[in-house]
C-alpha positions in Angstrom: -54.9 24.9 -37.4 -55.3 23.4 -33.9 -58.6 21.4 -34.0 -60.4 19.9 -31.1 -62.9 17.3 -32.3 -65.7 16.6 -29.8 -67.4 13.3 -30.6 -70.7 12.2 -29.1 -71.8 8.8 -30.4 -71.8 5.6 -28.4 -70.8 3.3 -31.3 -67.4 3.7 -32.9 -68.5 1.3 -35.8 -71.4 3.6 -36.7 -71.8 6.0 -39.6 -70.7 8.7 -37.2 -67.7 6.7 -36.1 -66.6 6.2 -39.8 -67.1 9.9 -40.5 -65.1 10.9 -37.4 -62.2 8.7 -38.5 -62.4 10.2 -42.0 -62.4 13.7 -40.6 -59.5 13.2 -38.2 -57.4 11.4 -41.0 -58.1 14.3 -43.4 -57.1 17.0 -40.9 -53.8 15.2 -40.1 -53.1 14.6 -43.7 -53.5 18.3 -44.3 -50.9 19.0 -41.6 -53.3 20.3 -38.9 -52.8 19.5 -35.2 -55.7 17.5 -33.8 -57.0 16.5 -30.3 -60.1 14.6 -29.6 -62.7 14.4 -26.9 -64.7 11.1 -27.4 -67.4 11.5 -24.8 -68.8 8.0 -24.6 -65.3 6.4 -24.7 -64.2 8.6 -21.9 -67.3 7.7 -19.8 -68.0 11.5 -19.5 -70.2 12.4 -16.6 -72.9 14.7 -18.1 -74.4 15.9 -14.8 -73.5 19.2 -13.4 -73.7 19.0 -9.6 -71.8 19.8 -6.4 -69.1 17.3 -7.3 -67.8 19.8 -9.9 -66.8 22.1 -7.1 -65.0 19.9 -4.5 -63.9 22.7 -2.2 -67.2 24.5 -1.8 -69.0 24.7 1.5 -71.2 21.6 1.5 -73.6 23.2 3.9 -74.3 26.2 1.6 -77.0 26.3 -1.1 -75.6 25.3 -4.5 -75.9 28.2 -7.0 -74.3 26.5 -10.0 -73.3 29.6 -12.1 -71.7 31.4 -9.1 -70.1 28.2 -7.7 -68.6 27.4 -11.1 -67.1 30.9 -11.5 -65.7 30.8 -8.0 -64.1 27.4 -8.6 -62.8 28.4 -12.0 -61.1 31.5 -10.8 -59.6 29.6 -7.9 -58.5 26.7 -10.1 -60.6 24.3 -8.1 -63.0 22.8 -10.7 -63.0 19.0 -10.9 -60.1 17.5 -12.8 -62.1 16.3 -15.8 -63.5 19.8 -16.4 -60.1 21.4 -16.2 -58.7 18.9 -18.7 -61.4 19.8 -21.2 -60.9 23.5 -20.7 -57.2 23.1 -21.4 -58.0 21.5 -24.7 -60.2 24.4 -25.6 -57.5 26.9 -24.7 -55.2 25.0 -27.0 -57.6 24.9 -30.0 -58.5 27.6 -32.5 -61.3 25.5 -34.1 -63.8 23.2 -32.4 -65.7 20.5 -34.3 -68.8 19.1 -32.6 -70.0 15.8 -34.1 -73.2 14.1 -33.0 -76.4 12.4 -34.2 -79.6 14.5 -34.0 -81.6 12.8 -31.3 -85.1 14.3 -30.5 -84.1 17.4 -32.5 -81.0 18.1 -30.5 -77.6 16.7 -29.5 -77.3 13.7 -27.2 -77.5 14.4 -23.5 -73.9 13.6 -23.0 -72.9 16.5 -25.2 -75.3 18.9 -23.5 -73.7 17.8 -20.3 -70.2 18.5 -21.6 -71.4 22.0 -22.4 -73.1 22.5 -19.0 -70.0 21.4 -17.1 -67.1 22.7 -19.2 -68.3 26.1 -20.5 -68.6 27.6 -17.1 -69.1 31.2 -16.0 -65.8 33.1 -16.0 -64.3 30.8 -18.6 -66.7 30.8 -21.5 -69.3 33.4 -20.4 -69.9 35.9 -17.7 -66.7 37.7 -18.8 -66.7 41.5 -18.5 -64.8 44.1 -20.5 -62.1 45.5 -18.3 -62.8 49.2 -19.4 -66.5 49.4 -19.8 -67.6 46.6 -17.4 -70.0 45.4 -20.1 -70.7 41.7 -20.2 -69.1 40.1 -23.3 -71.5 37.9 -25.3 -73.0 37.3 -28.7 -69.9 37.9 -30.7 -67.6 38.6 -27.9 -66.9 36.5 -24.8 -64.5 34.0 -23.2 -64.1 31.9 -26.3 -63.7 34.8 -28.8 -61.1 34.1 -31.5 -62.1 30.5 -32.0 -64.4 28.9 -34.5 -66.9 26.1 -34.1 -68.5 23.8 -36.7 -71.1 21.1 -36.3 -71.0 17.7 -38.1 -74.5 16.2 -37.6 -76.4 13.1 -38.9 -80.2 12.9 -39.1 -82.4 9.9 -39.6 -84.8 11.8 -41.9 -84.3 12.9 -45.5 -83.0 16.3 -46.4 -86.4 17.8 -47.6 -88.0 17.1 -44.2 -85.4 19.5 -42.7 -85.9 22.3 -45.2 -87.8 25.6 -44.7 -91.2 23.8 -45.1 -90.2 20.4 -43.9 -92.2 18.8 -41.1 -89.1 18.5 -38.9 -88.3 22.2 -39.1 -85.5 23.9 -40.8 -82.1 22.5 -39.7 -80.8 26.0 -39.2 -83.6 26.6 -36.7 -83.0 23.3 -34.9 -79.3 24.1 -34.5 -79.9 27.8 -33.6 -79.7 27.1 -29.8 -76.3 25.5 -30.3 -75.0 27.8 -33.0 -76.3 31.1 -31.6 -77.1 30.4 -27.9 -73.8 28.5 -27.2 -71.1 29.1 -29.8 -71.9 32.7 -30.7 -72.9 33.6 -27.2 -69.5 32.7 -25.9 -67.8 34.6 -28.8 -66.9 31.8 -31.2 -67.5 32.3 -34.9 -69.9 29.7 -36.2 -69.2 27.9 -39.5 -72.0 26.4 -41.6 -72.7 22.8 -40.5 -72.0 19.5 -42.4 -75.2 17.5 -42.4 -75.7 13.9 -43.4 -79.4 12.9 -43.9 -81.0 9.5 -44.0 -78.3 8.2 -41.6 -80.0 4.9 -40.8 -80.0 3.7 -44.4 -76.9 5.1 -46.1 -75.7 3.0 -49.0 -72.0 2.6 -49.7 -72.2 5.2 -52.5 -74.1 7.6 -50.2 -71.4 7.1 -47.6 -68.7 8.0 -50.0 -70.6 11.1 -51.1 -71.0 12.2 -47.5 -67.3 11.5 -46.8 -66.3 13.5 -49.8 -68.4 16.5 -48.6 -66.8 16.2 -45.2 -63.3 16.0 -46.7 -63.9 19.0 -48.9 -65.3 21.1 -46.0 -62.3 20.3 -43.9 -59.9 21.2 -46.7 -61.7 24.6 -47.0 -62.0 25.1 -43.2 -59.3 27.8 -42.9 -61.1 30.0 -45.5 -64.8 29.2 -44.8 -66.9 32.2 -44.0 -68.9 32.0 -40.8 -72.6 32.4 -40.4 -73.1 36.2 -40.2 -74.8 36.4 -36.8 -75.3 39.9 -35.5 -73.2 41.3 -32.6 -75.0 42.3 -29.4 -72.8 45.3 -28.9 -73.7 46.7 -32.4 -77.2 45.6 -33.4 -79.2 45.4 -30.2 -80.7 47.9 -27.8 -80.3 48.0 -24.0 -83.1 45.4 -23.7 -81.3 43.1 -26.0 -83.9 43.6 -28.8 -82.8 44.0 -32.4 -82.8 47.7 -33.4 -86.0 48.6 -35.4 -84.2 49.6 -38.6 -82.7 46.1 -38.9 -84.9 43.5 -40.7 -88.0 45.7 -40.1 -91.3 43.9 -39.8 -89.6 40.5 -39.5 -89.1 38.1 -36.6 -87.8 34.7 -36.0 -84.3 33.3 -35.8 -83.4 34.5 -39.3 -83.3 38.2 -38.2 -80.3 37.5 -36.1 -78.2 36.9 -39.3 -77.1 39.9 -41.2 -76.1 40.8 -44.7 -73.9 43.7 -45.7 -76.9 46.0 -46.3 -78.5 45.0 -43.0 -81.4 43.1 -44.5 -82.4 39.6 -43.6 -79.7 37.1 -44.5 -80.5 34.5 -47.0 -77.6 32.3 -46.0 -78.6 28.7 -45.8 -77.4 27.0 -42.6 
């Protein structure tokens, strides 16, 4: 495999830093090719603005989506964005590692997504024959897989179906479904480490073992069975009525073979 590991934590000596090193070492030992994007170490600029499009008319109104597509097609995006897009083209698997801050990824990772996954490259791509926009199962990044490695300060029960923090699968839904699946990437179940602020040596070794095992199984891991827009949704992008009837919420966008609500834990 060709794995791009995107790391978003400011402290290399942290739990996240140790797990990142463990993961990269495991992948290389298994013979996989690895590249890394260490956002804090790079001093990544997370702010999408006119500087991303250096050749646009500075007097014109900035429409970010349109400007990004125009610059992408012309090969005129800023150099740091083009470098990250080249890493993505090279990779068949993307691993996103971050601590859960305020129920989402750090701003620097959101900024990487905002600036790198631009229109024309990751989304806003149309089928050449039908003219249909490709998304939710198809798109500019189709053929790749994505997996999250996340740490959370709270204990695991608090991130369960009845936990006060909300189910982890729901918290990751905007990233899993709204970013990865939207752009066509298959989404693998995440690796989660709980109680990150108070991990003992034994607990760290248990977490590292889980991570190593998941990475060994990475080529054969089944993705979360999200539904495809071009199959399961009507023209208004609403789930067809015969699928998960009477149900709502994020779980209805996962399918099982018989079309009922998926019970897969994510």
